[in-house]
N, C-alpha and C positions, 0 to 999 in steps of 0.2 A: 264505779268500777274499782275493783281492787287493783293496787299498783302491781301485784303479781300476775295480774291477768295476761296470759300470753296472746299475742296477736299474729295472725297467720301472715307470712311475708306477701306482699303485694306486688304484681308485676307491674301495675299501673293504678294510678289515683284517678284516672279519667273514667267517667261513665260511658254508657254506649251513645249519649246525645251528641249529634255532630254540632260544631261550631257555626254560628249564624253569620259570621263576619264577611265582609265584601274579599272577593278574590283579591290577593297580594296585601291585603291588611296584616299589619305586624301583630295584631292582638294573638292570633293563633299561635305563631312561633314563641311568643312570650308564654303564653299558658302550657304550650308543649315543654318549654325549659322548666316551668314550675314543676310539671308533672315528673319530670326527670329528676329535679332536686328532692322532691319528696320520695320519690322511688329509691333513689340513692340511700337517704336517711332512714328510710323504712318507720316513719313515724306513725303512731296509731291513728288512723283516720279519724277515730271519735274524739281525739284530743287535738285535732287540728280545726281551726275555725278560719274560713274565709269570709272576709268582711268586705262588701262592695257598696257602692252607691249608684248614681244614675249615670248615663252615658253608654257607649258600646262597651268599654271596659267593665262596666257596672253589671253586665250580663254574665261575667266570667264564672261567679261563684257556683252556678247551677251545673256545671260540667264536671264537677268532681265528686267523690264519693265521701268527702269529708263534711264536718258540719259547715253551716254558713250562716250568715246574717247579711240581710239587704236593707238599705236604708236611704234616707234623702242625700241629695246631692251636696258633695263637699263635706258631709258629715261622717264619712267612713271611719277616719280616724278617731273621732269622738266614741263611736260605738265600740270600736276595736279596743280603745282605751279601758271602757267600762268592763269588757269581757275580760281583758288581761287583769285588772285590778282585783276583780271578783273570783277569777279561776286562774292564779298565776301558774298553774301546771299546764295550762294550755299552750300550743304554738298558734299564734294570732297573726294572720297574714291580710294585709290590707291591699286590695287591686282596684286602683284608681286612675283616672285619666288626668290630663294635664288640666283640664277644665277644673278638677277638683282642687288644684294647687291654688287656685285663685280664689273660688268660692269657699274654699276650707284652708286658706293659706295660714290663718291664725293657729288653726288646730295643728297644722303640720309643724309650724314653730314652736308651738308650746310642748308638743310632744317630743320634739328633739331636745328641748330645753330639760325636760324632765329626765330624758333618756329612758322613758318606759319601754319595755320589751316588746316591741312590735317589729315586724317586717313590712315595709311598706313598698310596693312595688307600682311606680308611676308609668304607665302606658302613654307615652309622650309623643303625640303625633301633631302637635303645635296648632290644634285648633278644636272646636267643638264638633265633633265627627256625626254625633246623632242628630243634631238640631240644626243642620245647615251650613257648617263650616265657618262659624264665626271665629275671630281671633281669640286667643286665650293668653295666659300669663307668659307663656313660653314661645308664642309666635316670633320667628326670627325678624329682624329690621328688614323692611322693603317686601315682606312676605305678602302675597296678594290673598286675601279672604273675603268673604261676603260681607264682613264689617269694615275691611281696609281694602276697597277696590284699587286705590292709589298706592298702596304698598304700606306697610305697618311702620309706625314711627316710633314705637317702644322699644327699650331694650328688653330682651327676654330675662325671665326668672331663672337665676343658676339654683336649681332645686338642690344639687348636692351641697354647693357652698352655703346656701342658707340653711341647711339641715347641720352641717359640720360646725359652723361658726355658733350655732345654737346650742352645741353640745351633743350631737348625735355620736354613737359609739361606732357606726359605720355608714359610709356612703360611697356609691359607686356608680359609675356612668359608663354606658356603652350603648350599643344598637341591638335591635331584635335579631340582627345577622351575627351577632357576635359569638363565635363557637365557644367561648367560656361562659356564656351567659347561665347555664344551668350549675356550673361551678361555683359562680358568684352568689347565686340565689341560696345554694345550700350553705355557704360560708356565711351569709347573712342570716339565714334560719337558726345557724348554731351560735350567734353572736349574743351576749347578754347584754342586751340594751336596745336602743332604737336604731334600726337599720333601714336605709332607703336606698332603692336601685331605681335610678333615672334611666328608663329604658327608651331611647329615641327609635321611633318607627315612621312608617309611611302610612298616611291616610290615602287609599287609593280612590275614594269617593270624591273628595273635596280638595284636600291640599296638594296632593299630587298632580292632577290636570291644571290647576291654576299656577302651579311653581315649577312645573318641570323637574321636581325632585326625584332622586334615585338612590340606591344603595350607596354608589360613590359619593353622590351629592351629600347626604349625611355626614360622611367623613369630612367632607370640604368645609361643611357648615361648622362643625365642631372646631376645626382649625381657625376658620375666619372668626368666629366669636372667642376663640382662645379659652374654651371651656375644657379643662382636662379630662381625660378618659381614664378608665380602670378604677382602682380603689383610690379614692380622693382621701377618705378618712377611715382609720380602723384603730381605735384605742380603747384601753380598759377604762371604763367609766362607771361609777356605782349606778346601778340599774334602780330606777325610783321605787318601784314596787317591793323589790327585795330591801331597799333601804328603809322604807317605811316601815315594813314588818318588824325589821331589827329594831328600829327606834322605839315602836310601840312596844315590844317585848321587854326591852332594855328598861322602859319607863314604867313598866308593870301595868301599863293602860288596860283598862277594862273595856271590853266590847260593849257597845250598846246593847240593850237586851233585843234579842231577835223573836221570831215566831216561837211560841210556845208549842213543844211537841204535842201532837194529838195523840191521845190513849187509845188503844185498840180495844174497844169494848163490845164489838160486835163481829159478826163473820159474815163473809160472802162465799157463795158456792163456785164463783168463777176460779178456774184452775190454769187459765191462759189468758193470753192479752184479748182484750174486748174493745172494739172500736165503735165508738157511737158519734154521731154526727148530728147536730140540731141546727135546722136551717129556718130562720124567722126574719124579722124586720129590726132594724136599728131602733133603738130605743124602747125595744120590747123586753128588755131584761134577759135576754137569751144567755149572754156571757154569765151574767151573775146567777142564774139558775143552773148551768152546768159547773160553775164553780163550787155552787152548794153539794151537787152530786159528786164531784170530785172530792170533797172535803167528807162526805159520807162514806165514800170508798175507803179513804185513808183510815178513818174510824173502824171500818170494818176489815182492817188489815191488808188492804191493797195498796199498790202504788197507782197514783194518778198523774197523767199529763194533760194539759189544756192548751189548745191552741185557738185563736181568734181571727176572724176575717170580718171586717167591717169598712165602710167608706169614711173618708174624712169629714163627712157632713154629720156623722155620728148619730143623729137623731131621724134621719131618712135613709131609705134604701134597706140593702140587706144586712143581717148579722148572721154570721156562721160560728158556731162552736163545735171544736172537734175535741173528743175526749177519748183517751186510752186509759183503760183500767186494767191492770194486770197484777199477779201475785208476785211478779219480779220487777226490779227496777226498768224504767223505760228509758231506752237509749235515744229514741227518734220519735219526734212528736207529730209527724205529718200523717195525714190519713188520706189515702187515694181510695182506697174502697172500703168502705164503712161495713161492720156486721149488721148495723142498724143506723138507718137515716129517719129521723123525725122533721118532717116538714109541717110549719104551723102557720105560714104566710105565703102569698104570691111573691113577695120579694124573696124570701128563702127558696122557693120553688125555681125562680129564674136563675138563682146561682146554683142550683144542686145538680144541674145536668151532667156534669163530670162524675159525680158521685153515682148518679142512677145508672150511666151507662157502664161505670165499673162493676156493679154489683152482680152477683150470681144468684141461682134459684136458691142457695142456702143462706141467702142474706135477706134482710126484711126491712120494709119501708113502711112507715106510719104517717098518715098524713091527717089533719083536722078537716073537718067536713066543710070548712069555708074556703078550702084550698080547691081549686080546679083539678081535674083528674091528673095524676102525676105522668110525666114523660114515659116514654118506653123504658122499660126496664125488665131485666130477667128475674129480679128479686120478688118475693111475695109482698103484696100491698094490702094494708090493712086500714081502713077508714074508721077514725075515732069519731063517733057521733055525740059525744058529750057536747052540749049546746053552748057552754061558755068557753070550751077551748078554741083558741085562736082569734078571739075577738080582741078589740084594741084595748085591754087591759093589762096592766104590769105583770100580774100575777100568772098570767095564762101560761107562759112559756114554763114556768115551774110547774105548774098543774099538769100540763101535757107531757112534760118530761117525768114527772112523778108517775103518771099513768104507765108510761112505758117500762120504767124501772120496776114498777109493780108487777105489771103483765109478764115481763120476762124474769121475775125473781132475781134481778141483779143485786139488789141490796135490799136489807130490811127496812121497814118503815121506821123502827126505832132510830136507826143511823141517820136517816134524813131529819128525823126531829132534833136528834142530838146537834146536827150541823146547823140547823136552823137557830138553835138556842145559843149559839156561839156567835151570832150576829148581833149588832147594837139592839138594845131593848125595844126601841120603836119600830123595827122592821119584824121582829120574831112573830107577832101575830098574824100578819098578812102571809108571811112564808110559811107558817104552820097550817094555815087554812088552805093554801094552795096544794101543799103536800097532802093534807088529809082528803082534799078533793080529788087528787088523782089516784090516790090508792082506792078510794071509794067507787071510782068509776071504772077500774079495771078488773076485768075477769082474769083468773088465774090461766095460764097457758100451759097447756099440757107438755109443749114441746120446749118450754123454756128451762134449759138447765136441769131438765129431769124433774120440774116442780109437779107438783099433784095438779090434778083438774079441778078441784073442788071449787065450785062458786062459778065456773065457766058459763059464759052466755050473759044474760042480763039486758041484751038488746043494745049495749053501748059501742059495739063495733061492727063493721061489716068487711068480710074478706073478699077481695076481689081476685084472688089467686089461691089456688089449692097447694102451692108449694110448701115446703118445711119451714119451720120457724129458724130464726136465726140463732145460730151458736157460735162461740168464739172459733176462729179458724185455726187449724193446725200450723 
């Protein structure tokens, strides 16, 4: 996006999804304060990234219209660091619980030490609220939790002092009831450097019942521990990313060679975004097949974005590839309603229910003949009868995908061949074979992008619905 692009002022950065938190939980007020701070600053939501991990606070990123990244427990600061170093123009906000300050304590210390330009919101309710109320690094002395039934014996971590002594530019401590919370968040968001807000709150499910804590009790606890409140640190310190780039420029450092630009040697008929989802099995080369099509789209003058979903087991279970092909840059990579869904295995079908339910009569579903009948959907369903498609062979995902690409006339055969030839030499032959098989088995579709109907038929597909073929939606 060009820096000159104007953004319509937003009255709120929240979406319409309600919070799932327990009644009285402090997470809601904290997120409301973040929304107020963002609204006050009027930051471009496309240039704001909320980074979260696991726990109740880890749910937070999905309730905003900004970009988001969700990862493993305790690792949110590391993900955020990578985002900020790669895209320094972005505003990167970490939302984490006090559990993450223990599991990811070294990341907190080192991000503060580097003074990288992140804003970290610690939703501090003194226990692991999602997993049963175990004690955490911030649990007060004497507090009763599921793992300290006789009272906690450890001194709690002072989040602000830890960040400040290690070099953070900004540190603030208060409670979720603090009327200046939104102001301090806005201040932290505009600080050049590492900023942390230690926001004390109440966990009404676990900590509150066992410890008779209250709003007033939070203030008394702060006094008893002699933890200062308000702005604990606010200083001008060189931000790591800016210092690194300045040093590299001064030294005349050369960037390592990056990906070579792909030449636009072909053309596609697509004139608007087209959403294509492939649902198959892990280990079946679903992602690599989609990546090759994305590369062919770039070679054809389009923009391409890909998103993957597969289990940690990698070689068992499902594998989902979401592709967006468009003549303009793609700002959002998620797909909720595909123009076309290709199902090539039972594993994929089991994960495709949401797509099938969201699709409309002008969308299209292709299934290989080894897959049982697709779940109820309003989309037009076509069964691909080619005998090799969908079997347990690595090339089949690409062959099936090539069949659909050819059927709908999305990309030219030459573009897919050129994309395959960019792969390592030992892989080119099988890829070219799969591409050729897919194009050879696909009849032309008279409804696809206005393509001619020459060669239609051939007995390679069965229509189970008489609806219209998929076209890119307006």
